[in-house]
Residue, then its C-alpha position, 0 to 999 in steps of 0.5 A: m480467410m482473406a489475405g491479411t486477416a488473422k484468426p484472433y489468438r485465444t488463450r484459455v485459462k483454468v478459472w474454476d477448479l474441480g471443487v467449485r464445479l462439483f460443489h455447484w452442480s451437486l448443489v443444483a442437483s440436490v436443491g432440485g431433488a429436495w424441491v421435487l422430492t418432498d415425499p418421502r420425507w426421509l429422502h427429502r431430509r437426507i438431501g437436506y443433509v447433503v446440502i448442509g455438507l455442500i455448504a460446509f465444504r464451500l465455506v471451507w473451500g472459500l478459505i483454502g481453495t484455489r485463487h478464484a474459489r477464495w472469498a477474498d478474490f471475489i467478494p466485493g465491498p458495497g461500493r464496488l457492488i453498487r458501481y458494478l450494478a450501475a455499470i450493468v444498467r448502463g451496459r458498460e460493466a467490465r468482464t471479470l475472469g472469475h465471479n463478477p461482483a453481482g455474481a459474488a453477491m448472488i453466491v452470498a445470498l444463495l448460501a445464506l438462504l440455503s443455510g436458513i432453509c437447512a436450519t429450519g428443516v433441521m428444526m422441523g425434525m427436532d422435538r422442541y420445534f416439531g409442529q411449530d407453524w412458524v418454523e414450517h412457515w419460515h422454511k417454505g418462505l425461504v424456499n420461495g425466496l430461493l426460487v426467486l434468487i435462482v431465477l435472478h441468478l440464471a438471468g444474470v448468467l444469461l446477461a453476462s454470457l450475452r454481453h461478454k460473448e462467453n458461455l458461462v454455463a460451459a465454463m462452469i462445466h469445464g472450468q476454463k475461460d478466455l484469458h482476454d475479453p472476447n468482447p473488448h469495448 
């Protein structure tokens, strides 16, 4: 190191608590498992019940969890979301410590689609809806929509990681991020 240059000071802070991180990675594993394991049906169904439990946990944790886990901390209004998306297009979006507005909208969309997939999956096992083509059609259509959202989610994580010079995947594993923007404008 040259004389007069100092290593930048970094302060790491806990952003995502264990509940958020376990939910996230358990959901990744469960959705992946359900997608791959359509047979045997009983196993696919059991994994679906796990997903229902995970969604229920996350909804409650969004009310009682730590600061960055709470819905009130990161769910944007429409105006804030539109401004953030416009800033992304211009390459000038602000870094956020917790979920950014686009990520928050993605969380809501993913949970809504997963809820629909779970609901139609449960319906397919009920006497009233057994053999109803429209229920299976919706179930498969929602799964296809989920796959599209997963690709968009991964692209958003990659974009934010590159733009802000931070590894968001690692942050979702250990829960910590730099307090200060490592890439100030």
